[in-house]
All heavy atoms as a GROMACS GRO file, in nm:
protein
  562
    1MET      N    1  -2.644   5.253   1.809
    1MET     CA    2  -2.489   5.237   1.835
    1MET      C    3  -2.434   5.098   1.827
    1MET      O    4  -2.336   5.071   1.779
    1MET     CB    5  -2.470   5.291   1.979
    1MET     CG    6  -2.479   5.432   1.984
    1MET     SD    7  -2.310   5.480   2.035
    1MET     CE    8  -2.302   5.644   2.042
    2THR      N    9  -2.517   5.007   1.879
    2THR     CA   10  -2.471   4.865   1.880
    2THR      C   11  -2.471   4.810   1.728
    2THR      O   12  -2.384   4.727   1.701
    2THR     CB   13  -2.550   4.777   1.969
    2THR    OG1   14  -2.682   4.788   1.931
    2THR    CG2   15  -2.537   4.820   2.106
    3GLY      N   16  -2.541   4.862   1.647
    3GLY     CA   17  -2.555   4.819   1.511
    3GLY      C   18  -2.437   4.866   1.425
    3GLY      O   19  -2.413   4.825   1.317
    4ASP      N   20  -2.361   4.968   1.480
    4ASP     CA   21  -2.253   5.029   1.391
    4ASP      C   22  -2.120   4.951   1.407
    4ASP      O   23  -2.024   4.982   1.327
    4ASP     CB   24  -2.235   5.168   1.443
    4ASP     CG   25  -2.355   5.275   1.410
    4ASP    OD1   26  -2.432   5.228   1.325
    4ASP    OD2   27  -2.364   5.364   1.479
    5GLN      N   28  -2.113   4.858   1.495
    5GLN     CA   29  -1.989   4.784   1.516
    5GLN      C   30  -1.971   4.678   1.416
    5GLN      O   31  -2.073   4.603   1.378
    5GLN     CB   32  -1.979   4.734   1.660
    5GLN     CG   33  -1.972   4.846   1.765
    5GLN     CD   34  -1.972   4.774   1.900
    5GLN    OE1   35  -1.981   4.658   1.919
    5GLN    NE2   36  -1.966   4.858   2.009
    6LYS      N   37  -1.856   4.660   1.370
    6LYS     CA   38  -1.820   4.558   1.272
    6LYS      C   39  -1.788   4.425   1.343
    6LYS      O   40  -1.719   4.434   1.437
    6LYS     CB   41  -1.694   4.600   1.182
    6LYS     CG   42  -1.656   4.494   1.089
    6LYS     CD   43  -1.541   4.536   1.007
    6LYS     CE   44  -1.505   4.447   0.901
    6LYS     NZ   45  -1.380   4.475   0.832
    7PRO      N   46  -1.859   4.311   1.294
    7PRO     CA   47  -1.828   4.190   1.378
    7PRO      C   48  -1.674   4.148   1.351
    7PRO      O   49  -1.628   4.172   1.251
    7PRO     CB   50  -1.928   4.088   1.319
    7PRO     CG   51  -1.967   4.160   1.177
    7PRO     CD   52  -1.953   4.296   1.200
    8PRO      N   53  -1.628   4.073   1.454
    8PRO     CA   54  -1.491   4.033   1.429
    8PRO      C   55  -1.480   3.927   1.321
    8PRO      O   56  -1.569   3.858   1.303
    8PRO     CB   57  -1.454   3.969   1.571
    8PRO     CG   58  -1.579   3.939   1.640
    8PRO     CD   59  -1.679   4.042   1.586
    9SER      N   60  -1.361   3.916   1.262
    9SER     CA   61  -1.341   3.821   1.161
    9SER      C   62  -1.334   3.692   1.220
    9SER      O   63  -1.278   3.660   1.321
    9SER     CB   64  -1.217   3.855   1.087
    9SER     OG   65  -1.176   3.753   0.991
   10ALA      N   66  -1.397   3.593   1.135
   10ALA     CA   67  -1.411   3.450   1.191
   10ALA      C   68  -1.277   3.383   1.156
   10ALA      O   69  -1.263   3.263   1.188
   10ALA     CB   70  -1.519   3.376   1.124
   11GLY      N   71  -1.179   3.447   1.085
   11GLY     CA   72  -1.060   3.367   1.042
   11GLY      C   73  -1.080   3.266   0.950
   11GLY      O   74  -1.014   3.150   0.968
   12GLY      N   75  -1.155   3.286   0.837
   12GLY     CA   76  -1.179   3.184   0.742
   12GLY      C   77  -1.061   3.166   0.657
   12GLY      O   78  -0.956   3.237   0.662
   13GLN      N   79  -1.073   3.068   0.563
   13GLN     CA   80  -0.966   3.034   0.473
   13GLN      C   81  -0.930   3.147   0.372
   13GLN      O   82  -0.808   3.153   0.332
   13GLN     CB   83  -1.004   2.905   0.391
   13GLN     CG   84  -0.889   2.851   0.304
   13GLN     CD   85  -0.928   2.722   0.243
   13GLN    OE1   86  -1.050   2.686   0.241
   13GLN    NE2   87  -0.826   2.648   0.180
   14ASP      N   88  -1.024   3.228   0.340
   14ASP     CA   89  -0.997   3.337   0.238
   14ASP      C   90  -0.942   3.469   0.304
   14ASP      O   91  -0.919   3.564   0.226
   14ASP     CB   92  -1.136   3.371   0.160
   14ASP     CG   93  -1.163   3.255   0.078
   14ASP    OD1   94  -1.083   3.171   0.027
   14ASP    OD2   95  -1.294   3.238   0.047
   15ASP      N   96  -0.932   3.472   0.436
   15ASP     CA   97  -0.873   3.586   0.492
   15ASP      C   98  -0.731   3.593   0.468
   15ASP      O   99  -0.658   3.511   0.492
   15ASP     CB  100  -0.895   3.579   0.650
   15ASP     CG  101  -1.043   3.604   0.694
   15ASP    OD1  102  -1.115   3.645   0.603
   15ASP    OD2  103  -1.082   3.567   0.807
   16VAL      N  104  -0.690   3.704   0.411
   16VAL     CA  105  -0.552   3.734   0.388
   16VAL      C  106  -0.501   3.834   0.478
   16VAL      O  107  -0.553   3.960   0.492
   16VAL     CB  108  -0.534   3.790   0.239
   16VAL    CG1  109  -0.388   3.824   0.204
   16VAL    CG2  110  -0.581   3.690   0.132
   17PRO      N  111  -0.383   3.809   0.547
   17PRO     CA  112  -0.325   3.908   0.638
   17PRO      C  113  -0.273   4.024   0.566
   17PRO      O  114  -0.237   4.017   0.456
   17PRO     CB  115  -0.230   3.822   0.719
   17PRO     CG  116  -0.188   3.709   0.639
   17PRO     CD  117  -0.315   3.682   0.551
   18SER      N  118  -0.264   4.140   0.642
   18SER     CA  119  -0.213   4.256   0.564
   18SER      C  120  -0.085   4.296   0.636
   18SER      O  121  -0.062   4.274   0.753
   18SER     CB  122  -0.319   4.372   0.571
   18SER     OG  123  -0.341   4.405   0.706
   19GLY      N  124  -0.004   4.361   0.563
   19GLY     CA  125   0.123   4.437   0.619
   19GLY      C  126   0.229   4.332   0.662
   19GLY      O  127   0.262   4.238   0.602
   20ALA      N  128   0.254   4.344   0.786
   20ALA     CA  129   0.354   4.269   0.845
   20ALA      C  130   0.311   4.126   0.862
   20ALA      O  131   0.394   4.027   0.868
   20ALA     CB  132   0.404   4.315   0.995
   21GLY      N  133   0.177   4.104   0.876
   21GLY     CA  134   0.131   3.969   0.886
   21GLY      C  135   0.166   3.886   0.760
   21GLY      O  136   0.183   3.763   0.780
   22GLN      N  137   0.165   3.952   0.643
   22GLN     CA  138   0.199   3.877   0.518
   22GLN      C  139   0.333   3.833   0.520
   22GLN      O  140   0.366   3.720   0.486
   22GLN     CB  141   0.168   3.964   0.392
   22GLN     CG  142   0.019   3.976   0.365
   22GLN     CD  143  -0.004   4.059   0.240
   22GLN    OE1  144   0.083   4.127   0.199
   22GLN    NE2  145  -0.114   4.044   0.192
   23GLY      N  146   0.426   3.921   0.573
   23GLY     CA  147   0.565   3.885   0.587
   23GLY      C  148   0.591   3.764   0.683
   23GLY      O  149   0.669   3.675   0.658
   24TRP      N  150   0.526   3.772   0.800
   24TRP     CA  151   0.539   3.662   0.890
   24TRP      C  152   0.490   3.539   0.844
   24TRP      O  153   0.542   3.426   0.858
   24TRP     CB  154   0.482   3.695   1.031
   24TRP     CG  155   0.567   3.800   1.100
   24TRP    CD1  156   0.521   3.924   1.130
   24TRP    CD2  157   0.694   3.781   1.162
   24TRP    NE1  158   0.630   3.991   1.202
   24TRP    CE2  159   0.724   3.897   1.219
   24TRP    CE3  160   0.784   3.664   1.170
   24TRP    CZ2  161   0.851   3.906   1.286
   24TRP    CZ3  162   0.899   3.685   1.232
   24TRP    CH2  163   0.927   3.812   1.294
   25THR      N  164   0.374   3.551   0.765
   25THR     CA  165   0.304   3.418   0.717
   25THR      C  166   0.404   3.360   0.620
   25THR      O  167   0.433   3.246   0.612
   25THR     CB  168   0.183   3.454   0.646
   25THR    OG1  169   0.088   3.506   0.745
   25THR    CG2  170   0.112   3.327   0.592
   26ALA      N  171   0.454   3.448   0.518
   26ALA     CA  172   0.559   3.395   0.422
   26ALA      C  173   0.670   3.329   0.483
   26ALA      O  174   0.731   3.222   0.445
   26ALA     CB  175   0.587   3.503   0.326
   27LEU      N  176   0.737   3.396   0.580
   27LEU     CA  177   0.853   3.354   0.645
   27LEU      C  178   0.818   3.224   0.716
   27LEU      O  179   0.914   3.123   0.708
   27LEU     CB  180   0.906   3.453   0.748
   27LEU     CG  181   1.035   3.416   0.818
   27LEU    CD1  182   1.152   3.422   0.712
   27LEU    CD2  183   1.064   3.525   0.924
   28SER      N  184   0.717   3.204   0.779
   28SER     CA  185   0.688   3.081   0.854
   28SER      C  186   0.663   2.968   0.750
   28SER      O  187   0.699   2.854   0.787
   28SER     CB  188   0.564   3.112   0.944
   28SER     OG  189   0.445   3.132   0.862
   29TYR      N  190   0.596   2.999   0.639
   29TYR     CA  191   0.570   2.887   0.535
   29TYR      C  192   0.710   2.838   0.483
   29TYR      O  193   0.741   2.712   0.473
   29TYR     CB  194   0.502   2.934   0.420
   29TYR     CG  195   0.341   2.941   0.445
   29TYR    CD1  196   0.272   3.035   0.361
   29TYR    CD2  197   0.288   2.882   0.548
   29TYR    CE1  198   0.132   3.026   0.386
   29TYR    CE2  199   0.143   2.887   0.562
   29TYR     CZ  200   0.081   2.962   0.483
   29TYR     OH  201  -0.058   2.962   0.497
   30LEU      N  202   0.805   2.931   0.464
   30LEU     CA  203   0.938   2.890   0.420
   30LEU      C  204   1.018   2.824   0.510
   30LEU      O  205   1.086   2.710   0.492
   30LEU     CB  206   1.009   3.019   0.355
   30LEU     CG  207   0.956   3.094   0.246
   30LEU    CD1  208   1.032   3.216   0.220
   30LEU    CD2  209   0.956   3.003   0.123
   31ILE      N  210   1.015   2.864   0.636
   31ILE     CA  211   1.098   2.799   0.741
   31ILE      C  212   1.043   2.663   0.776
   31ILE      O  213   1.113   2.565   0.790
   31ILE     CB  214   1.109   2.896   0.867
   31ILE    CG1  215   1.203   3.008   0.833
   31ILE    CG2  216   1.161   2.814   0.983
   31ILE    CD1  217   1.208   3.116   0.947
   32ALA      N  218   0.911   2.658   0.796
   32ALA     CA  219   0.847   2.529   0.815
   32ALA      C  220   0.874   2.424   0.708
   32ALA      O  221   0.901   2.308   0.738
   32ALA     CB  222   0.693   2.544   0.836
   33GLY      N  223   0.857   2.463   0.585
   33GLY     CA  224   0.885   2.375   0.471
   33GLY      C  225   1.026   2.326   0.476
   33GLY      O  226   1.045   2.198   0.456
   34MET      N  227   1.124   2.408   0.505
   34MET     CA  228   1.263   2.366   0.512
   34MET      C  229   1.277   2.272   0.622
   34MET      O  230   1.360   2.170   0.603
   34MET     CB  231   1.355   2.485   0.515
   34MET     CG  232   1.370   2.571   0.392
   34MET     SD  233   1.490   2.702   0.396
   34MET     CE  234   1.535   2.720   0.567
   35LEU      N  235   1.222   2.303   0.733
   35LEU     CA  236   1.249   2.217   0.855
   35LEU      C  237   1.182   2.081   0.833
   35LEU      O  238   1.242   1.978   0.868
   35LEU     CB  239   1.191   2.282   0.988
   35LEU     CG  240   1.286   2.400   1.019
   35LEU    CD1  241   1.207   2.462   1.146
   35LEU    CD2  242   1.425   2.364   1.054
   36VAL      N  243   1.051   2.081   0.798
   36VAL     CA  244   0.984   1.952   0.789
   36VAL      C  245   1.040   1.863   0.684
   36VAL      O  246   1.079   1.746   0.702
   36VAL     CB  247   0.842   1.975   0.754
   36VAL    CG1  248   0.769   1.854   0.720
   36VAL    CG2  249   0.769   2.033   0.868
   37TRP      N  250   1.063   1.920   0.556
   37TRP     CA  251   1.126   1.820   0.458
   37TRP      C  252   1.268   1.811   0.469
   37TRP      O  253   1.315   1.695   0.434
   37TRP     CB  254   1.093   1.899   0.310
   37TRP     CG  255   0.941   1.884   0.281
   37TRP    CD1  256   0.850   1.971   0.285
   37TRP    CD2  257   0.880   1.745   0.240
   37TRP    NE1  258   0.721   1.915   0.250
   37TRP    CE2  259   0.741   1.779   0.231
   37TRP    CE3  260   0.927   1.630   0.219
   37TRP    CZ2  261   0.664   1.680   0.194
   37TRP    CZ3  262   0.837   1.531   0.181
   37TRP    CH2  263   0.698   1.562   0.165
   38GLY      N  264   1.340   1.895   0.532
   38GLY     CA  265   1.478   1.866   0.581
   38GLY      C  266   1.488   1.757   0.673
   38GLY      O  267   1.572   1.662   0.664
   39PHE      N  268   1.398   1.760   0.767
   39PHE     CA  269   1.403   1.640   0.864
   39PHE      C  270   1.356   1.513   0.799
   39PHE      O  271   1.422   1.416   0.828
   39PHE     CB  272   1.305   1.674   0.982
   39PHE     CG  273   1.296   1.571   1.088
   39PHE    CD1  274   1.395   1.550   1.177
   39PHE    CD2  275   1.181   1.494   1.091
   39PHE    CE1  276   1.389   1.446   1.274
   39PHE    CE2  277   1.180   1.404   1.185
   39PHE     CZ  278   1.271   1.367   1.276
   40ILE      N  279   1.270   1.521   0.713
   40ILE     CA  280   1.236   1.390   0.638
   40ILE      C  281   1.347   1.341   0.553
   40ILE      O  282   1.389   1.229   0.548
   40ILE     CB  283   1.104   1.407   0.547
   40ILE    CG1  284   0.986   1.442   0.637
   40ILE    CG2  285   1.082   1.304   0.455
   40ILE    CD1  286   0.863   1.475   0.562
   41GLY      N  287   1.420   1.436   0.496
   41GLY     CA  288   1.545   1.397   0.420
   41GLY      C  289   1.650   1.343   0.510
   41GLY      O  290   1.726   1.248   0.467
   42TRP      N  291   1.662   1.399   0.630
   42TRP     CA  292   1.754   1.347   0.732
   42TRP      C  293   1.723   1.213   0.766
   42TRP      O  294   1.812   1.115   0.778
   42TRP     CB  295   1.771   1.453   0.852
   42TRP     CG  296   1.854   1.394   0.945
   42TRP    CD1  297   1.994   1.406   0.953
   42TRP    CD2  298   1.818   1.322   1.076
   42TRP    NE1  299   2.039   1.351   1.069
   42TRP    CE2  300   1.939   1.300   1.141
   42TRP    CE3  301   1.702   1.286   1.119
   42TRP    CZ2  302   1.942   1.241   1.275
   42TRP    CZ3  303   1.704   1.230   1.253
   42TRP    CH2  304   1.825   1.200   1.324
   43LEU      N  305   1.593   1.181   0.788
   43LEU     CA  306   1.549   1.045   0.805
   43LEU      C  307   1.594   0.944   0.702
   43LEU      O  308   1.638   0.833   0.736
   43LEU     CB  309   1.401   1.039   0.849
   43LEU     CG  310   1.362   1.090   0.980
   43LEU    CD1  311   1.209   1.097   0.988
   43LEU    CD2  312   1.420   1.041   1.101
   44VAL      N  313   1.562   0.988   0.590
   44VAL     CA  314   1.595   0.910   0.466
   44VAL      C  315   1.745   0.884   0.458
   44VAL      O  316   1.800   0.772   0.428
   44VAL     CB  317   1.538   0.966   0.339
   44VAL    CG1  318   1.594   0.892   0.219
   44VAL    CG2  319   1.396   0.969   0.341
   45ASP      N  320   1.827   0.982   0.496
   45ASP     CA  321   1.972   0.969   0.488
   45ASP      C  322   2.019   0.868   0.604
   45ASP      O  323   2.104   0.781   0.568
   45ASP     CB  324   2.053   1.100   0.530
   45ASP     CG  325   2.064   1.180   0.412
   45ASP    OD1  326   2.072   1.128   0.304
   45ASP    OD2  327   2.077   1.302   0.421
   46ARG      N  328   1.954   0.869   0.721
   46ARG     CA  329   1.993   0.783   0.818
   46ARG      C  330   1.947   0.635   0.773
   46ARG      O  331   2.021   0.538   0.810
   46ARG     CB  332   1.916   0.813   0.953
   46ARG     CG  333   1.945   0.951   0.995
   46ARG     CD  334   2.056   0.952   1.104
   46ARG     NE  335   2.031   0.852   1.211
   46ARG     CZ  336   2.116   0.836   1.293
   46ARG    NH1  337   2.212   0.915   1.306
   46ARG    NH2  338   2.081   0.760   1.409
   47TRP      N  339   1.839   0.622   0.703
   47TRP     CA  340   1.791   0.497   0.671
   47TRP      C  341   1.882   0.425   0.556
   47TRP      O  342   1.910   0.319   0.556
   47TRP     CB  343   1.648   0.504   0.625
   47TRP     CG  344   1.586   0.384   0.580
   47TRP    CD1  345   1.577   0.263   0.643
   47TRP    CD2  346   1.483   0.368   0.466
   47TRP    NE1  347   1.512   0.171   0.570
   47TRP    CE2  348   1.447   0.231   0.466
   47TRP    CE3  349   1.437   0.454   0.369
   47TRP    CZ2  350   1.368   0.186   0.370
   47TRP    CZ3  351   1.357   0.412   0.281
   47TRP    CH2  352   1.306   0.278   0.272
   48LEU      N  353   1.916   0.512   0.454
   48LEU     CA  354   1.977   0.473   0.333
   48LEU      C  355   2.119   0.486   0.344
   48LEU      O  356   2.193   0.447   0.242
   48LEU     CB  357   1.914   0.530   0.208
   48LEU     CG  358   1.776   0.497   0.187
   48LEU    CD1  359   1.715   0.570   0.056
   48LEU    CD2  360   1.750   0.348   0.157
   49GLU      N  361   2.172   0.563   0.441
   49GLU     CA  362   2.310   0.605   0.459
   49GLU      C  363   2.372   0.677   0.325
   49GLU      O  364   2.471   0.625   0.270
   49GLU     CB  365   2.396   0.483   0.485
   49GLU     CG  366   2.341   0.413   0.623
   49GLU     CD  367   2.431   0.288   0.645
   49GLU    OE1  368   2.516   0.250   0.573
   49GLU    OE2  369   2.399   0.228   0.745
   50THR      N  370   2.310   0.782   0.284
   50THR     CA  371   2.348   0.848   0.164
   50THR      C  372   2.431   0.965   0.184
   50THR      O  373   2.467   1.033   0.093
   50THR     CB  374   2.216   0.887   0.091
   50THR    OG1  375   2.140   0.980   0.172
   50THR    CG2  376   2.137   0.776   0.037
   51GLY      N  377   2.470   0.986   0.310
   51GLY     CA  378   2.575   1.097   0.335
   51GLY      C  379   2.514   1.232   0.322
   51GLY      O  380   2.601   1.326   0.281
   52GLY      N  381   2.405   1.271   0.345
   52GLY     CA  382   2.358   1.409   0.338
   52GLY      C  383   2.280   1.450   0.216
   52GLY      O  384   2.234   1.564   0.196
   53VAL      N  385   2.281   1.362   0.121
   53VAL     CA  386   2.226   1.402  -0.017
   53VAL      C  387   2.067   1.414  -0.002
   53VAL      O  388   2.005   1.510  -0.062
   53VAL     CB  389   2.253   1.292  -0.129
   53VAL    CG1  390   2.174   1.318  -0.250
   53VAL    CG2  391   2.390   1.297  -0.152
   54ALA      N  392   1.996   1.332   0.069
   54ALA     CA  393   1.868   1.334   0.087
   54ALA      C  394   1.816   1.462   0.166
   54ALA      O  395   1.725   1.515   0.151
   54ALA     CB  396   1.805   1.204   0.138
   55THR      N  397   1.900   1.498   0.263
   55THR     CA  398   1.879   1.610   0.347
   55THR      C  399   1.880   1.733   0.259
   55THR      O  400   1.781   1.817   0.269
   55THR     CB  401   1.976   1.627   0.454
   55THR    OG1  402   1.976   1.501   0.543
   55THR    CG2  403   1.955   1.745   0.548
   56GLY      N  404   1.978   1.746   0.174
   56GLY     CA  405   1.982   1.860   0.082
   56GLY      C  406   1.861   1.872  -0.015
   56GLY      O  407   1.805   1.977  -0.029
   57ILE      N  408   1.826   1.752  -0.071
   57ILE     CA  409   1.711   1.743  -0.150
   57ILE      C  410   1.582   1.778  -0.076
   57ILE      O  411   1.491   1.863  -0.126
   57ILE     CB  412   1.700   1.603  -0.218
   57ILE    CG1  413   1.808   1.575  -0.314
   57ILE    CG2  414   1.557   1.587  -0.281
   57ILE    CD1  415   1.827   1.440  -0.373
   58GLY      N  416   1.570   1.725   0.056
   58GLY     CA  417   1.457   1.762   0.134
   58GLY      C  418   1.446   1.913   0.157
   58GLY      O  419   1.336   1.976   0.162
   59ILE      N  420   1.559   1.977   0.198
   59ILE     CA  421   1.557   2.130   0.215
   59ILE      C  422   1.513   2.204   0.098
   59ILE      O  423   1.444   2.293   0.096
   59ILE     CB  424   1.692   2.167   0.272
   59ILE    CG1  425   1.713   2.112   0.419
   59ILE    CG2  426   1.696   2.316   0.271
   59ILE    CD1  427   1.849   2.128   0.464
   60VAL      N  428   1.567   2.155  -0.025
   60VAL     CA  429   1.538   2.228  -0.138
   60VAL      C  430   1.376   2.218  -0.175
   60VAL      O  431   1.316   2.299  -0.225
   60VAL     CB  432   1.620   2.185  -0.264
   60VAL    CG1  433   1.574   2.240  -0.397
   60VAL    CG2  434   1.772   2.227  -0.235
   61LEU      N  435   1.333   2.093  -0.168
   61LEU     CA  436   1.189   2.066  -0.198
   61LEU      C  437   1.105   2.142  -0.098
   61LEU      O  438   0.989   2.198  -0.120
   61LEU     CB  439   1.164   1.915  -0.191
   61LEU     CG  440   1.206   1.833  -0.302
   61LEU    CD1  441   1.178   1.683  -0.264
   61LEU    CD2  442   1.154   1.877  -0.426
   62GLY      N  443   1.147   2.149   0.035
   62GLY     CA  444   1.075   2.227   0.130
   62GLY      C  445   1.067   2.378   0.098
   62GLY      O  446   0.971   2.430   0.114
   63MET      N  447   1.178   2.437   0.051
   63MET     CA  448   1.173   2.573   0.010
   63MET      C  449   1.084   2.591  -0.116
   63MET      O  450   1.010   2.681  -0.117
   63MET     CB  451   1.325   2.609  -0.023
   63MET     CG  452   1.407   2.638   0.081
   63MET     SD  453   1.550   2.715   0.058
   63MET     CE  454   1.631   2.637  -0.088
   64ALA      N  455   1.094   2.498  -0.201
   64ALA     CA  456   1.003   2.509  -0.321
   64ALA      C  457   0.852   2.500  -0.286
   64ALA      O  458   0.765   2.576  -0.329
   64ALA     CB  459   1.039   2.406  -0.420
   65GLY      N  460   0.816   2.404  -0.192
   65GLY     CA  461   0.689   2.391  -0.150
   65GLY      C  462   0.640   2.509  -0.065
   65GLY      O  463   0.525   2.563  -0.075
   66GLY      N  464   0.741   2.580   0.013
   66GLY     CA  465   0.694   2.696   0.081
   66GLY      C  466   0.666   2.812  -0.005
   66GLY      O  467   0.579   2.899   0.016
   67ILE      N  468   0.739   2.815  -0.114
   67ILE     CA  469   0.721   2.929  -0.217
   67ILE      C  470   0.596   2.905  -0.284
   67ILE      O  471   0.519   3.005  -0.299
   67ILE     CB  472   0.842   2.934  -0.315
   67ILE    CG1  473   0.967   2.979  -0.248
   67ILE    CG2  474   0.801   3.019  -0.438
   67ILE    CD1  475   1.094   2.967  -0.341
   68VAL      N  476   0.547   2.784  -0.309
   68VAL     CA  477   0.423   2.762  -0.373
   68VAL      C  478   0.307   2.797  -0.272
   68VAL      O  479   0.219   2.853  -0.325
   68VAL     CB  480   0.424   2.601  -0.423
   68VAL    CG1  481   0.269   2.567  -0.456
   68VAL    CG2  482   0.510   2.575  -0.532
   69LEU      N  483   0.326   2.767  -0.152
   69LEU     CA  484   0.225   2.790  -0.050
   69LEU      C  485   0.216   2.946  -0.037
   69LEU      O  486   0.098   3.003  -0.030
   69LEU     CB  487   0.253   2.745   0.089
   69LEU     CG  488   0.224   2.582   0.093
   69LEU    CD1  489   0.267   2.532   0.228
   69LEU    CD2  490   0.080   2.556   0.083
   70VAL      N  491   0.323   3.018  -0.036
   70VAL     CA  492   0.315   3.173  -0.024
   70VAL      C  493   0.244   3.221  -0.149
   70VAL      O  494   0.169   3.307  -0.138
   70VAL     CB  495   0.465   3.219  -0.022
   70VAL    CG1  496   0.459   3.372  -0.025
   70VAL    CG2  497   0.522   3.188   0.115
   71ILE      N  498   0.273   3.178  -0.259
   71ILE     CA  499   0.218   3.216  -0.387
   71ILE      C  500   0.062   3.197  -0.388
   71ILE      O  501  -0.008   3.292  -0.427
   71ILE     CB  502   0.287   3.170  -0.517
   71ILE    CG1  503   0.417   3.230  -0.525
   71ILE    CG2  504   0.198   3.203  -0.635
   71ILE    CD1  505   0.501   3.168  -0.644
   72ARG      N  506   0.029   3.077  -0.346
   72ARG     CA  507  -0.119   3.046  -0.340
   72ARG      C  508  -0.188   3.116  -0.238
   72ARG      O  509  -0.305   3.172  -0.257
   72ARG     CB  510  -0.130   2.897  -0.306
   72ARG     CG  511  -0.108   2.797  -0.417
   72ARG     CD  512  -0.144   2.658  -0.369
   72ARG     NE  513  -0.181   2.581  -0.486
   72ARG     CZ  514  -0.209   2.457  -0.484
   72ARG    NH1  515  -0.207   2.399  -0.357
   72ARG    NH2  516  -0.244   2.388  -0.570
   73ARG      N  517  -0.122   3.146  -0.120
   73ARG     CA  518  -0.202   3.220  -0.012
   73ARG      C  519  -0.188   3.370  -0.033
   73ARG      O  520  -0.286   3.435  -0.006
   73ARG     CB  521  -0.130   3.174   0.123
   73ARG     CG  522  -0.175   3.243   0.243
   73ARG     CD  523  -0.295   3.186   0.298
   73ARG     NE  524  -0.334   3.262   0.421
   73ARG     CZ  525  -0.431   3.236   0.499
   73ARG    NH1  526  -0.506   3.146   0.461
   73ARG    NH2  527  -0.452   3.306   0.606
   74LEU      N  528  -0.076   3.422  -0.065
   74LEU     CA  529  -0.057   3.566  -0.071
   74LEU      C  530  -0.042   3.622  -0.202
   74LEU      O  531  -0.048   3.748  -0.208
   74LEU     CB  532   0.066   3.605   0.022
   74LEU     CG  533   0.074   3.551   0.162
   74LEU    CD1  534   0.195   3.576   0.235
   74LEU    CD2  535  -0.052   3.605   0.254
   75GLY      N  536  -0.022   3.547  -0.300
   75GLY     CA  537   0.019   3.601  -0.436
   75GLY      C  538  -0.088   3.676  -0.507
   75GLY      O  539  -0.055   3.768  -0.587
   76THR      N  540  -0.218   3.644  -0.482
   76THR     CA  541  -0.315   3.696  -0.571
   76THR      C  542  -0.401   3.794  -0.476
   76THR      O  543  -0.476   3.755  -0.395
   76THR     CB  544  -0.413   3.595  -0.626
   76THR    OG1  545  -0.458   3.514  -0.519
   76THR    CG2  546  -0.342   3.513  -0.733
   77PRO      N  547  -0.386   3.928  -0.488
   77PRO     CA  548  -0.457   4.012  -0.415
   77PRO      C  549  -0.608   4.025  -0.449
   77PRO      O  550  -0.644   3.993  -0.568
   77PRO     CB  551  -0.400   4.155  -0.430
   77PRO     CG  552  -0.335   4.137  -0.573
   77PRO     CD  553  -0.291   3.994  -0.573
   78GLN      N  554  -0.709   4.041  -0.353
   78GLN     CA  555  -0.841   4.034  -0.394
   78GLN      C  556  -0.912   4.161  -0.375
   78GLN      O  557  -0.885   4.245  -0.297
   78GLN     CB  558  -0.904   3.932  -0.301
   78GLN     CG  559  -0.849   3.791  -0.342
   78GLN     CD  560  -0.929   3.678  -0.270
   78GLN    OE1  561  -1.044   3.698  -0.230
   78GLN    NE2  562  -0.877   3.561  -0.261
   0.00000   0.00000   0.00000
């Protein structure tokens, strides 16, 4: 009986969440990318006084980076 139990997953790098977990993972990558790179752009705006241009660029770059991470992490089923 004790040999029939499946050991818990160690949470390795190759573990792909299923179902709603994939959606939450994708959403968190996109939001985190926008927030982090948008904040970096905001700091550059404050430093160079560019009037919000760097913030917009940072948000767009964050979204693009989030999409790349989603495709790398969840895009290829195994």
